[in-house]
N, C-alpha and C positions, 0 to 999 in steps of 0.2 A: 099670279103666285108660284113660287118655284116648285118644282115636282119633288115630291119626298124622295129622300136618299132610301135606295133599296136595301133591304136587310142584309147583313153580313153573314156570310156563311161561317159556320162553326169551325174551330180550327181541325175538328178530326174530320171534317169532309173537304176542306180545300188544301189542308198540307200534301196530301196523295202520299202516305206514308206506306213502304213495302211492308206487305204481310211477313216475309222472311227476309232476314238480313244474312246475305252470304259474306264469308271473308275473301280477300283477296286471293287471285287465283295462285296454285302452287306453280304455275309456270315462272315466276320470278325466283324460282330456287329457295325459297322461303318457307318455312312452316309458320302458321299463323296461331295465336291464340290471345286470350284476354290476359293482361298483365297482372302481376302479383308484386306485394310488397319484398318478396326475394328478389325481385328483378331491378330494384333500386339502384344498385351499383352500374349494372349495365345500362340503365338509363341515362343516370347521370354521364357516365363515359360518352354515350351517343350524342345526348345535348353538348358536352364540351365540345365535339369534333365538328359540330355544324356551325360554319362560319357566320350563318345569318339566325342563330338561334335567339328568339325574341327575348329582350329584356323583361324585366316584370313589369309591364305597361299596366296600369290600373284599368280595368278590374281583375285582370287575370293573371294568377301567378302561374308557375309551371303545372301544367295539369294531370301529372302522372302520378298514382298512388306510390307512395313510399318516398318522394322526391320532396325535399326541404320540408317535411314534416307536414305536407297539406292533407294528404290522404282523402281529397274531396270527391272523386269519382268512384263510381260502381265498376266491377271487374268488366261488365258487360259494355261499358262505355270506352274502353280503353282495348287497343290491340297491340300486338308486338310481332314482327316477323324475324324468324331466328333462322340462321344457316345451319348446314349440317352439323358444325362443331357445336351448336348450341348459342352462338354469339350472336346478340341482338344487333340486326341493321336496319331496322327500321320501327319506327312507333307512333301511334296515333292515339288522341282522345278527343272527346267533345264533352262539353259541360255547359250546363243550365246555369245562367248567370242569376246568382241568387238576389232576391229581392225585385228583379226586374221581369215584367212579364213577358214572356215569350220569346227570349233571346238565348239563342245558345251559341257558344264558342268553340272553333274547332282549331286544333293545333297537330301538326305532325312534323316529323323529322327522319331522312332517310341518311344513312350512311355515306358521305361523298363519294367513296369509292364503289359505291352501289348505286350510283346515279344513272341516268339515260336508259333505264330498263323498265320504265312504265309503272314503278312501284308506287310513285306520288299521286299519278293518276287513279291506279287501283285504289289507295288509301282515301283519297279525296271522295270517291264514290261511295266507299264504307261510311266515311264521316257525315256525309250527306244523307244518306240512308238511315242512319243511326239518330241523327238530329230531327229528321223527319218524323220518326217513330217516337222520339220523346215529345216532339212540339203536338204531334196528333193527339197525345195522350192528356193534354191539359185542358182543363174545362173552358168553356166560353168561346166568344169569338174574336179574342183579343189579337195582338200582333204574333206575327210568327217568322223569326229573323234568325238568320245564321250569319255570324261575324268571325272573321279570321285576321288576327294581326299580323302584318308582312313589313321585313325590312325592304326600303324601298329598292336596295340593290339586289334583292333576291329575285331577279328577272325569271327565272323559270317558275318560280311560286306564283307570281303575279300573272303569268300568262295562263298557268292550270286554272286558277281562281277565275279569270275572265272567260275563258273557254267553257267553264263549268255556270257563266251566268251571273257570277259575283261582279258587281260593281264599286269602284271606290266611294265611301260615305263619309270618311273623316282622316286626317293626318294629324299626327304629332311629331315635334321635332324633340330630339334629345339634345340639350347644350351641357356643354362642359367647361370646366375651369381647372387649369394648372394650380394647384396649391402653393408650387413654390414662388409662383408671383406675388408681390406684396398685397395684402388684402385690407382694403379701407375699414378703417375704424371709426363706426358710428356708434355713438353713445345712444341710451334709451333716454327719450324726453322726460323732463320732470313729471310728476303725477301718476308714473306707471311704475311695475315691478317685474322682475322676472320670476319664473316658476318652472322647476323642472316637471318633466311630465307625469312623474309619479305623485306629485304634490296637487294634481288638479283631477278633477272627476272626468272619468273619459266620455261619459254620456253628454256632460256639460259641453265638453269640447266637440263632441260630434254635433250637437245643436247648432254651436257658434260655425262650425264649417257649413253647414246648411245655409246659415244665414249670410255667410261670406260668398256661397257660391250662386246666391239668387241673382246677381249682376256680372256674373262672370270672373270674379277674383278668384275663384277655386273650383275645381271640377266637381260637380256633384249634382244632387244630393248624394251622401252616402246613406246607406239603410244599416240597420243595428247588425246583422248578421255579417255582413262584409268588413265593417268597422270594427267588430271584435275579432276577427281574424288578424286584422291590419295591426291593431292597438298592440299585439304581442310581438310584433316585429319593430316597433320604433325604439330607436337607439334613447335610453334615458341620458345618455352624456352627449349625444349630438342633436337633440331636440330641446326646443324651448317654446314656452308659452309667456306672454305678456298679459297682465292683469291691470285695470284699473286699481290706483292704490287707495282710492276712497270706497268705491263698491265692490271691488274684487271680482269684477265682471270680466269676462276674457275679451281682451282686446285684439289680440292677433296670435300667430303661431306659427312656426317652422319645425315640420316634422321630418326626421332621417331614418331610412331603412339601417335596422340592425344588422342585419345579414349581408356582409359585404361580397359575399362569394358571387352571387349574379353578376356582380359589377367590378369582377377584376380584370386588370389589364396588364397580363403577367404577372410581374412581381410587384407592380407599382400599387395597385389598390385603386377602388373607386367608390365613394358611397354617394347614395342618391338623396337629395332632397326631394321628398316624395310629396309633401303636401306643406303649403305657405301662403298665408294670407292675412290680412287685416279685416276687421269687421267694419261696416260702412260709416259708422258714426266716430270711429277712431282714425280716418283715413287724413293722410296730407298734414301728418304731425312729424315723419320721420321714422315711425314704428317699424315698417317694412324695412327699410334699410338697416335699422339695428338689428332688427331679428337675423336678416340677412348675414351681416356682418359677423355676429355672436357663432351663428352655427357654422360658418365658415371657418372661423377661428377653432371652434371645437372638432371638427372634422379634420382638420390638419392636425390637432394634438393628438387625435386619435391614430394616426398613422398614414392613412390613406393620401395618395399623390394627388388625385383628382376629386373633384365634387361635380356631380350633375344635376341636371333637373328636366322635366318634360314640360313641353309648351304647346297648346293647340293654336295654330294660327288662326283659326276662326272664332276666338274668344279675344275680343279686343282688350279687356282689362287682365289679360293673364300674367302680369308682371315682367314681359318679356324685356323691355326697356330699361327696367331697373337691373336685372341679372346682366342685360349686356354692359352697363355701366360698372358692373363689379367682375367683368372680364370673362363673362359666358360668352361661348361661340358655340354655332352649330356642329355637331359631332355627326348626327344621322338623322334620319327620317323614317318613322313608321306609318305605314298606310294601313287603315282599317278598311277591308273589304265586306260587303255585306249582299246578302242573297234574301230577299223579301218574299215571302211564300203566300 
């Protein structure tokens, strides 16, 4: 008879959170404080200066109060380092992943001209300490994990994470397509109809997405609070839903982000096809190709030069082959590093 599993320690006991959290040392010639909405222009400028600033990889948008209208964190969950002239040279944030038990996200940016001074290590120590405090305050004995999304080319950040005990847990590829190349025209098969996203119920679409995600056709499931935030960002002109003409049930969808700023490529512009899937009972009828064709034509009509999408190589049914057939090619890889406590 197998031995019973030992009882799991409560998070408050095993996370080992610091009682007091100190800001990074002033030896970096920076003055540190929590970020405010008034800092938004400087945060935006700092993010724009960062060669490896993360894309809006789901589930984490930019994590700084006042930026892109998210305002998700508390002041004590963000810090900024300002030089003698009051210019923001580094900023950092931690964020409790909504609807997922015991997962923290960390993110930080250092002005490239201030690199090599140990600022990144100091911010990471603060991020881990603050994350531990938040996780230790959660009830129960559930998971306690800290995640960080990093561009594979950001070698210094990856070394910092691994030195702090983080390990790769997942990777995602960003695929890109030049819309000046001819777009295949695939018609919707008979028995189905198009709907704009303002003509469908958002909760019905969320539940359809969760069904589609069960066998890997979509990343998920997605929970109500995160879906509510994302829903307002989807473009009504670059997103489409397919319904069964007889039952009006959702058969598939392609949702593109409305705010193109995070995806700018100089003056060329880029739009992200953020979510796309066909529900199991409607697959292998050409619906996916029809959705992708229509979405690409609509993005091109809106003006961006490029369309992009994200793919997880660990998900066999992610639609990678279809997108490659439509001219998408790998552009970059984002690695997710994790620390389990």
